[in-house]
N, C-alpha and C positions, 0 to 999 in steps of 0.2 A: 086321670090315669089312662094311658093307652090301652085299648081293649085287648090287644094281643099280649099284654102282660099277664092276663088272667085276673083272678079275684083275690082280695085280701082274705087271709085265714086268721080268725081270732085265736090268739094264744092265751093271753091272760087279761085281767081287767086293764083296759086302756092300751093294750099292746096287740098289734096285728102284724102279720108276716106275709110276704109275697116272694115267690121264687119264680124266675122266668129265664128262658134262654131264647133270645130274639136278636135279629140283626139290629145293630145300633151304631156301629163304628162310623166316625165322622169321615174317615178316608177308606178307600178300598183295601181290604185285607190282602197282603202279599200271598202268593200261591203257597208258600211254605208254612203259613200259619194254620193252626187247627180250627176247629169249629167255633162258632160264637160261644163265648163263655156264659156261665150262669150268673145271673144277678140275684142277690139275696137282699131283701129290703125289709126292715122293721120300722113300723110307724107307731109312735108313742103319743098318746093324747096327754099333753102335759097338764091340762086342767083336771085330769082324773084324780080324785083324792086318794086312790089306791096306789099311785105310782110315786116312786122316789128313785134317785140316782145314786150311784156309788162308783168309786174308782179305787185302784190299789193304794192302800195307805203306806206310809213309810215303812212300817213294820212288815209289810208284805213284799217289799223289794228283796230280790235275791241275786247274788252275783251270777248264779247259773240261770237266772230267769225263771218264770213261772208260766205254765201252759194255761190257756184260757179255761179249760175244763177244771183245773185245780182252783183257779180264782173263783169261778162261778160256784163250785161246790162249797168252798169256804164261805162265800157270801151268803149262800142259802142256809148252810148249817149253823151259822152264827146268828141267824135270825130266829125269832119265835116261829118255828116251822109250821105250826098249826095256823098261823096268821099270814103265811106267805104262799101265794100260788106258784110263783116261779121267778127265775132270774134269767135275763137274756143279755148277752154282751158281745163285745168285740175287742180286738187288740187296740192299743191306743198310741202313745207317744213314740217317737223315735228313741233309740237307745244304743249304747255301745254294743257293737256286734263284731266278732263273736263273744267278747267278754271284756270287762265285767258288765253284765246285763242289768245291774242295779243302778247304773248311771243313765238317767233318762233326760231328754231335752225338751225344752219348752215348758210352759206352765202346767203344773199338775196339782190338783187340790182334791183332798178326800175328807169328807165330814168336817169341813172348815180348816183342815190342816194342810198347810203348804208342803207338798211332797217334793216338788221341783220348781225352781225358777231359773234353771240353767239355760243360757242362750242357745239357740239353734242356728246353725249356719244359714244365712239368708233370712233369718227371722222366723217367728212363729205366729200362728193365728190360733187363739184359744176358743174352745167351746166353754162358756161360762154359764153355770146353772145355780140359781139360788135355792135355798131350802124350800121355798114356796113354788119351785119348779118353773121359774122364769128362765128360759134358755135363750142365749144370744151367741152369735159368733163375734168375738171381739176384734178390735183393730190390731194391726201388726204390732207385736210385742206388748200388747196391753197387759198390765199387771192384774192380779186378782183384786176384786173389790171386797169391801168389808163383809158383804153378805154372800160371797161365793161359797157355796156348799160343795160343789163338785166342778172340777175343770180338767180337761185334757187338751192337748194341742197338736196341731199339724203344721206342715210346711208350706202349703199352697192354698191360697184363697180360691175356691172354685166358683162360687156364686156370690154376687153382691147386688142387692136391690132387685132381685129376681132375674138377673142377667148373668151370663157366663163371665167370669173374671179372668179367664185364660183363653188364649187364641186356639183355633183349630190347628192340629198338627199338620206339618207339610207331608205330602205323599212320599217324597223322597228323603224324609228325615232319616238319620242314622238309626240302625237297629239297636235296641228295640224301642219303638215308640209306645209300646203297650206293655202292661204288666198287671199282676193282681193288684187290686186297690181296696183300701178301706177308707171310708169317708163318713162324715156326719153332716147333717143339715138341719135347718130349722125353718118353720113358717109361722106366720101370725094370723090370727083370726080366721080359722081356728089355730090354736097354738099346738103345733106338732114338732116332735123331734124325730129325725130320720137317721137310722143306722144302715149303712150300705156296705156290702162287700161285692166285688166282682172277681170271680175266679180267674186265675191266670197262671201261666207257666213261662218262666224266663230261662234262657239257655245261652251259653256262649257258642254253641254250635249253630251257626246261622242257617244251616241246611235242615235243621230239625224243626218240627212243629213248635210254634210258640203262640201264645194267645193272651188276651187280657184286654185292658182298656187304657186309653190315654186320659190325661187330666180333663181334656175337653169332653170326652165321652162321659166321664163320671159327672161332670157339671151338668151336661144335658140330661142325663138320666135322673139326677136329683131334681132338676127343674121340672121335668115331666111328672115326677112323682108328687110335686107340690112344694118343694123347698124354695125359699127365696134367698137364703144365705147358706153357704156350705164351705167346708174345709177338708182337705185331704190329710189323712193320718198315715201312719207307717203302713206300708203295703208290701208287695212282693211275697216272699216266703213267710212274712209275719201275718198276712191276711187270714183272719179266722173269725167265724161267727158261730155261736152256739147258745144253748139254753140249758138250764138245770132246774128240775123240780122234783117232786116226790118219786118220779120214775127214774131219776138219775140224769146223766148228761146226754144231750141230744145234739150232735153236730148239725149245723145248718148250711155249711158250705163245704167245699173240697179244698183243704189247705195243702200247699206244697212246701212244708216246712224245711225240707232239705233240698229244695229246688230240683228234685229228681223224681221222688216217689209220691203219689197222691195219698191223701188222708194221713199225713204226718204233721202233727202240730209242732210249731216252733215254740220253744220257751222264750217269752218276750219280756220286755222291761216292765210294762204295766198294762192294765186292761180297764175297760169301762163297762158298766152294767146298769140296767134298769131293773129295779126290784118291784114286782107287782104283788100287792098284798091282797088277801082274801077279803070278801065283803064283810 
C-alpha cells in the first residue's frame, strides 16, 4: 500500500477502510478539471468467519430504484442485530436509467437466488462469491455456478493476473475521460475482497470543473491496494459507498446522484454489501 494513502481504519471484524485524496491520474489533468478526487477503499478479509456477503434480492428491486442507505438499513435490520456489528456496501450492476430501475444487467445472485441474468451490452464480468466466501472475478459472460451465494457484475475487466486489463487513456481523448467510479477486486493468499469508489463529477459544460478517474486509473489503484483481479461496476452518479450499524447510516463517499449537487444519493437498481457479525 503506498505510504501517502494513509493507514487502514478497522471498521468491523474482517473489514478495514481507507480514504485518501492523492495524485494518481495516468494522464495530466486538463486545466478545467477540479482537485484530485477522493478514493474510498474497503478491504475485506474473506477467510474471517464473521464475514458474509449479500446483494439485493429480487423482492428488493423497485421500479423507482433503492438508495444504498435504504438497502443497508434493511440488510442490517433483517439480521439478528445483537449478532451483527455492521454492514458496508456499494452500488452494483448497471440498470435502466432513468426508469424502470428494477431492470438490471449482468449476472446478479442473492442468497443462491438468481436475480438477473440479463445480457449487458458489450458483455459482463461477474464477481462470484460462494457461501464459504471464495471470491473470484469470472470470465466474460460467465454464468453462475451451483455454489454461487452472491454475485454482481460490471462491464469492464480492469485487472487480470495482477496486471491492468485496460490501456492508459490518451491525453487528447474526447471529454470526459474520467468519471466517478465503483469497482470491486479480489486477491489471493491472503484472500481479500476490495470495494472501491472514486468520487467524480461529470458535466456537459466542458468549461466547468469535472473530475474523477479513468478505467486505467481505477485498475492501477486496485493493483496498488493489492488486488489481482478487478471489474468496473456502475459508476457516475450511481457511485455510492456507505455503512450501517447500531449508530445508523454513515456515508463514506460524496455521491453526485443528480450530477449537479453533492451528497445526493441516486436510487439505483441493486447494491452489494458485506455483513460483519459480532464475535
